[in-house]
Structures are given as structure tokens and as C-alpha cells.
C-alpha positions in Angstrom: 0.1 0.3 0.3 1.8 3.3 -0.3 2.4 6.0 2.1 0.8 8.7 2.4 2.8 11.8 1.5 3.7 14.2 4.8 3.5 17.9 4.0 7.4 18.7 3.0 9.2 22.0 3.7 10.2 23.3 0.4 13.1 24.6 1.7 14.5 22.0 4.2 16.9 22.4 6.7 20.3 22.1 6.5 21.2 18.7 7.2 24.1 18.1 9.3 25.5 14.4 7.8 23.6 14.2 4.6 25.7 16.3 1.7 23.5 17.3 -1.5 19.9 16.2 -0.3 17.0 17.5 -2.3 13.2 17.4 -3.3 12.8 17.5 -7.4 9.5 18.4 -6.9 8.7 22.0 -9.0 10.2 20.8 -12.0 8.4 21.4 -15.2 7.5 19.2 -17.7 7.1 19.9 -21.2 3.2 19.5 -21.5 2.5 22.2 -18.5 2.5 19.6 -15.8 4.8 19.8 -12.9 6.7 17.3 -10.1 4.9 16.7 -7.3 6.8 18.0 -3.7 7.4 14.9 -1.6 7.4 12.2 -4.1 11.3 12.3 -5.3 14.3 13.3 -3.3 17.7 12.6 -3.8 21.1 13.0 -1.7 24.7 11.5 -0.8 25.6 8.6 1.3 23.3 7.9 4.6 25.4 6.1 6.3 26.9 9.2 8.9 23.3 10.8 9.6 23.0 12.4 12.6 19.7 11.5 15.0 18.6 15.1 14.2 19.3 14.1 9.9 17.3 10.7 10.5 14.6 11.8 12.4 13.9 14.8 9.3 14.0 11.7 6.7 12.0 9.7 8.7 9.7 12.1 8.6 9.0 12.3 5.1 7.1 9.0 4.8 9.5 8.0 2.3 8.2 4.3 0.8 12.2 3.4 -1.2 15.4 4.5 -0.4 17.6 3.0 -3.4 21.4 3.5 -2.9 23.5 3.0 -6.0 26.8 2.4 -3.9 29.0 -0.4 -4.4 30.5 -2.4 -1.9 33.8 -0.8 -2.1 31.5 2.4 -1.2 29.9 0.8 1.4 32.9 -0.1 3.0 34.5 3.3 3.0 31.5 5.0 4.2 29.1 2.5 6.2 26.0 1.3 5.6 22.9 3.6 5.7 21.3 4.7 8.9 18.3 2.4 8.9 14.7 4.3 8.9 11.6 3.1 10.4 9.5 1.3 7.5 11.7 1.7 4.7 12.3 -0.2 2.5 16.5 0.1 1.7 17.1 -0.9 -2.5 20.7 -1.4 -3.5 21.4 -1.4 -7.1 25.3 -1.1 -7.5 25.7 1.2 -10.6 29.2 0.5 -11.1 31.4 -2.9 -10.3 32.5 -3.2 -7.2 36.0 -3.7 -8.6 36.1 -0.8 -10.9 38.0 1.5 -10.8 39.1 0.6 -6.7 42.9 1.3 -7.6 41.9 5.0 -9.5 40.4 5.7 -6.2 43.1 4.4 -3.8 45.6 6.7 -6.0 42.9 9.7 -5.6 42.9 9.6 -1.7 47.0 8.4 -1.3 48.4 9.4 -4.4 51.0 12.1 -4.1 51.1 14.9 -6.5 53.3 14.0 -9.3 51.2 10.5 -9.5 47.9 13.2 -9.9 49.3 15.2 -12.4 49.9 11.9 -14.5 46.5 10.3 -14.3 44.5 13.9 -13.9 45.9 16.4 -15.3 45.0 17.7 -19.1 41.9 16.8 -19.1 41.8 13.0 -18.0 39.8 13.5 -15.2 37.0 15.2 -17.1 37.3 12.8 -19.6 37.0 9.6 -17.5 34.0 11.2 -15.6 31.8 11.5 -19.4 32.8 7.9 -20.2 31.4 6.9 -16.8 28.7 8.4 -17.5 28.0 6.5 -21.5 28.9 3.5 -19.8 26.2 3.9 -17.3 23.5 5.2 -19.4 24.4 2.5 -22.3 25.1 -0.9 -19.7 22.9 -0.1 -17.0 19.6 -0.3 -18.7 18.1 -3.1 -16.9 19.1 -1.3 -13.2 17.5 2.0 -14.5 14.8 0.3 -15.8 14.1 -2.1 -12.7 14.4 1.7 -10.5 11.8 3.2 -13.1 9.3 0.4 -12.5 9.3 0.2 -9.0 8.3 3.6 -8.8 5.1 3.2 -11.4 4.0 0.7 -8.8 4.6 1.5 -5.8 8.0 2.7 -4.4 6.9 6.2 -3.7 8.0 8.4 -1.8 11.5 7.8 -2.9 15.2 8.9 -1.9 17.5 8.1 -4.6 21.6 8.3 -3.3 25.0 7.3 -4.2 28.2 8.4 -2.4 27.8 11.9 -3.4 24.7 11.9 -4.9 25.8 13.4 -8.1 26.8 11.0 -10.4 25.3 8.1 -9.8 22.6 9.3 -8.4 22.2 12.2 -10.6 22.0 10.5 -13.7 19.1 7.7 -12.3 17.2 10.9 -11.0 17.7 12.6 -14.7 16.3 9.1 -16.3 13.5 9.4 -14.4 12.9 12.8 -15.5 13.1 12.1 -18.8 10.5 9.4 -18.4 8.1 11.8 -17.4 8.6 14.5 -20.0 10.4 17.2 -17.7 12.0 19.9 -19.6 15.6 19.3 -20.3 16.7 22.7 -19.4 15.2 22.1 -16.0 16.8 18.4 -15.7 20.6 20.1 -16.3 19.6 22.8 -13.8 19.0 20.3 -10.9 21.9 18.4 -12.1 24.0 21.4 -11.6 22.5 22.1 -8.1 24.9 19.6 -6.7 27.9 22.0 -7.1 26.2 24.5 -4.4 28.6 24.3 -0.9 26.1 22.4 0.7 25.9 19.8 -2.0 29.6 19.2 -2.7 30.8 15.9 -1.5 33.8 16.2 1.2 37.0 14.9 -0.2 38.9 12.8 1.6 42.6 12.3 1.2 44.7 10.2 3.8 47.6 13.6 3.4 45.3 15.9 5.0 48.5 18.3 4.9 49.1 21.7 3.2 50.8 19.6 0.9 48.6 16.8 0.3 45.3 19.2 -0.4 47.1 22.0 -1.7 45.6 24.2 -4.1 47.1 22.4 -7.2 45.6 18.6 -5.7 42.5 20.0 -5.6 42.7 21.4 -9.1 43.3 18.3 -10.1 40.7 16.3 -8.0 37.9 19.1 -8.9 36.5 17.5 -12.2 35.7 14.1 -10.0 34.2 16.1 -7.4 32.0 18.1 -9.3 28.8 17.9 -11.7 30.3 19.1 -14.7 27.4 20.0 -17.8 29.6 18.2 -20.3 29.1 14.9 -18.4 25.4 15.3 -17.9 25.8 16.0 -21.9 28.0 12.9 -22.6 25.2 11.0 -21.3 22.7 12.6 -22.9 24.8 11.7 -25.8 24.8 8.4 -25.7 21.2 7.8 -26.0 21.5 10.1 -29.4 23.7 7.9 -30.6 22.7 4.7 -29.3 19.0 4.1 -29.6 18.5 7.4 -31.9 16.2 9.6 -29.4 14.9 9.7 -25.8 11.6 8.0 -26.7 13.3 4.9 -28.1 15.9 5.0 -25.3 12.6 4.8 -23.0 10.9 2.3 -24.9 13.6 0.3 -26.1 16.3 0.8 -24.0 14.4 0.5 -20.8 11.6 -1.3 -21.4 8.9 1.1 -20.4 5.5 0.6 -22.0 3.5 3.6 -22.5 1.1 2.1 -19.4 4.1 2.0 -17.1 4.8 5.2 -18.4 1.5 7.2 -17.5 1.5 5.1 -14.1 4.6 6.6 -13.3 3.4 9.6 -14.5 0.7 9.5 -12.3 2.9 8.7 -9.0 5.1 11.9 -9.4 3.4 14.6 -11.4 1.1 16.9 -10.2 -2.5 17.1 -12.1 
């Protein structure tokens, strides 16, 4: 049975240990409707949520939390805090072993190593490639999420580690499926660059040298939301399926009736 949606403040208090939280309600669709407030939320991981954070999240009336972290993420950060009556669904959108050495280098590597691996646009290129790969190889996972939302999994919260890449793409795909305007999808994605949304970079060397301006500049493409990344995902849809409609129908196997149920779940009248 679908839970009753509580009244959700459109400007919630800043959460102490949950980064990048927001309700995507209010975003406009191409046919003049809007995402309903209190139905779809996004954030970074919930592993370090304080008691006050957890109480706020519990008050949202969530049915399902979709956690897109992999096993390595969960080992590093810890499991999400448990919220009473909320279903937690873990759908790793990257292989647990994929990039493990790379992220160890990000945390532990010295400046010269970072220059070689991340400099000259390599970091941004890696991120754009990751977005393309998730879109083209994780269609079954995104289909699973959308079918769940169409049935009974709302209100829902989607998160990964930082809440900007894997969760950001999953939110974008959901918004595409219900017809949200492309510019509105982009604007919501870029909100992850706001101070309250930025992921806290952690390195084993937290000294002035280990966290120097040059190191932070080299790491910046990995921890920011950049339009080029989302554009790479949209371009991949066009290249592989020819159009968004074909992607939704053929790639994600969304029947018209399922899309209509999804719109009923997420949109205002």
C-alpha cells in the first residue's frame, strides 16, 4: 500500500551529515505539469546521518531508498542509517572492483602521480566516459528503478556516495521518463555544485601539501557536477537509440502504460 505523503518543506533545514539533499518537486514538464513535491528526493549517502538528520528523513514518509553505491563505497563509508518502515534497495551502478585502484590513488597518491593520471583533461574525460557507460550498460538497473517507482515505491529517495553522478543520472533518467524539460533536468543536476551539496574530499594526507591548491584543482573534475558529463550521457542516448523515446521504450523497456503510471505517481495534475 502506498504511504501517505506528508507535507514536505520546500526549503528543508540543512542536514548536518547528509550532503546534497533536495526534493526535486516543482520541475516543469514539456506538457505543462510539474513534479509533485514530496515524491522524489535525492542526496549523498546516509551512512553518517545524525539522529536529527534521521528524524527529518523519517518524517518524509519514504517508501523506498535506492542506494546506488557499490560494495567498496559501503565498506569505505558504512551502510545507510536505518529508517523505520523504509525499504532499502541497493543497486550498484558500478562494479565493486571497477576503479578501485584509481580511487585508492585519488585518496593516497602523491602530486606527481595525480598530475600523470588526472592532468591535461584526463579526469574530466574519465567522468564523461563513466556517464556514457552507465547510460549504455545499466539499462536493466534503470528499468528496474522506474518500474518500481511506477508501482508502489514512492515517495522515494535516490542516492549514491556524493549524490551527483550515479544518483544524478538515475534522477535524470526518471525525469526524462515523465517528460521534464531538458533545461530543468540540467539545472537540477548542477545544484550539486552548491556548497551544501559538495562531497567532502578525503585524502590520507590531509596536510597543506596533500590538500594543496594544485591537488584540489586536479581532483576537482571528479567531485563536481559538470554540464559536459550530463551532455555525454544525453549524447550516448542519441547515438545508441536515436532518440529519448526509443531509449525509454527499447532500452528501458517502458511500456506506455508503465510510463503513464509513473507520471501519475510523480506529477501534479
